[in-house]
C-alpha positions as CSV (number, residue, x, y, z in Angstrom):
1,X,13.9,-22.2,5.4
2,X,15.5,-25.1,7.3
3,X,15.1,-28.5,5.7
4,X,15.0,-30.3,9.0
5,X,17.5,-33.0,8.3
6,X,18.2,-33.3,12.0
7,X,15.6,-33.0,14.8
8,X,15.7,-32.7,18.6
9,X,13.0,-32.7,21.2
10,X,13.5,-30.2,24.0
11,X,12.6,-30.7,27.7
12,X,9.6,-28.5,26.9
13,X,8.3,-31.4,24.7
14,X,8.7,-29.3,21.5
15,X,10.4,-30.7,18.5
16,X,13.1,-28.5,16.9
17,X,14.8,-29.0,13.5
18,X,18.3,-28.2,12.3
19,X,19.8,-28.2,8.8
20,X,22.7,-30.3,9.9
21,X,24.1,-32.3,12.8
22,X,26.8,-29.6,13.4
23,X,24.1,-27.0,13.8
24,X,22.3,-29.1,16.3
25,X,25.6,-29.8,18.2
26,X,26.3,-26.1,18.3
27,X,22.8,-25.3,19.5
28,X,23.0,-27.9,22.3
29,X,26.1,-26.4,23.8
30,X,23.7,-23.9,25.5
31,X,20.1,-24.9,24.6
32,X,18.4,-22.7,27.2
33,X,20.1,-19.5,26.1
34,X,19.7,-20.4,22.4
35,X,16.0,-21.1,22.8
36,X,15.6,-17.7,24.6
37,X,17.5,-16.0,21.7
38,X,15.3,-17.8,19.1
39,X,12.1,-16.8,20.9
40,X,13.3,-13.2,21.3
41,X,14.1,-13.1,17.5
42,X,10.7,-14.5,16.6
43,X,8.9,-12.0,18.9
44,X,10.8,-9.1,17.4
45,X,10.2,-10.3,13.8
46,X,6.4,-10.6,14.6
47,X,6.3,-7.2,16.1
48,X,8.1,-5.6,13.1
49,X,5.7,-7.3,10.6
50,X,2.7,-6.3,12.7
51,X,3.9,-2.7,12.9
52,X,4.4,-2.7,9.1
53,X,0.9,-4.1,8.4
54,X,-0.7,-1.6,10.8
55,X,0.6,1.3,8.8
56,X,-2.2,0.7,6.4
57,X,-4.9,1.2,9.0
58,X,-6.3,4.1,11.0
59,X,-7.6,4.4,14.5
60,X,-11.1,4.3,13.1
61,X,-10.4,1.0,11.4
62,X,-9.2,-0.5,14.8
63,X,-12.3,0.8,16.6
64,X,-14.6,-0.7,14.0
65,X,-12.8,-4.1,14.4
66,X,-13.1,-4.1,18.1
67,X,-16.8,-3.2,18.0
68,X,-17.4,-6.0,15.4
69,X,-15.4,-8.6,17.4
70,X,-17.3,-11.1,19.6
71,X,-17.1,-10.5,23.3
72,X,-15.1,-13.2,25.2
73,X,-17.0,-15.7,27.3
74,X,-16.5,-15.5,31.0
75,X,-16.4,-18.3,33.4
76,X,-15.7,-18.6,37.1
77,X,-13.4,-21.0,38.8
78,X,-12.0,-21.0,42.4
79,X,-13.9,-17.8,43.0
80,X,-11.8,-16.0,40.4
81,X,-12.8,-15.0,36.9
82,X,-10.7,-16.2,33.9
83,X,-11.2,-16.3,30.2
84,X,-12.8,-19.5,29.0
85,X,-10.5,-21.6,26.8
86,X,-7.2,-20.1,28.1
87,X,-4.8,-22.7,29.2
88,X,-2.7,-22.4,32.4
89,X,0.5,-24.3,32.9
90,X,0.5,-26.5,36.0
91,X,-3.2,-26.0,36.6
92,X,-2.6,-22.6,38.2
93,X,-5.0,-19.7,37.8
94,X,-4.3,-16.0,37.6
95,X,-4.5,-14.2,40.9
């Protein structure tokens, strides 16, 4: 795990940490591409761990979970339905 000796705030407002100033410097040579690569890596890692965890469950287990889960609240805005509590960037709504 990175010890966050050096930090940087991206244009997205998120704070990122680096183990050294040289790591940060290397990252900032192409921050957009490096952020995309990092997000892709995290998404793939999450998918792999989820797939591994799901090996222990059956289809019946999944159906029971769905039936036991609370139903989402619905709300209306601008004549279009959207899930309550879901944030939209820039105030836009799905179409």
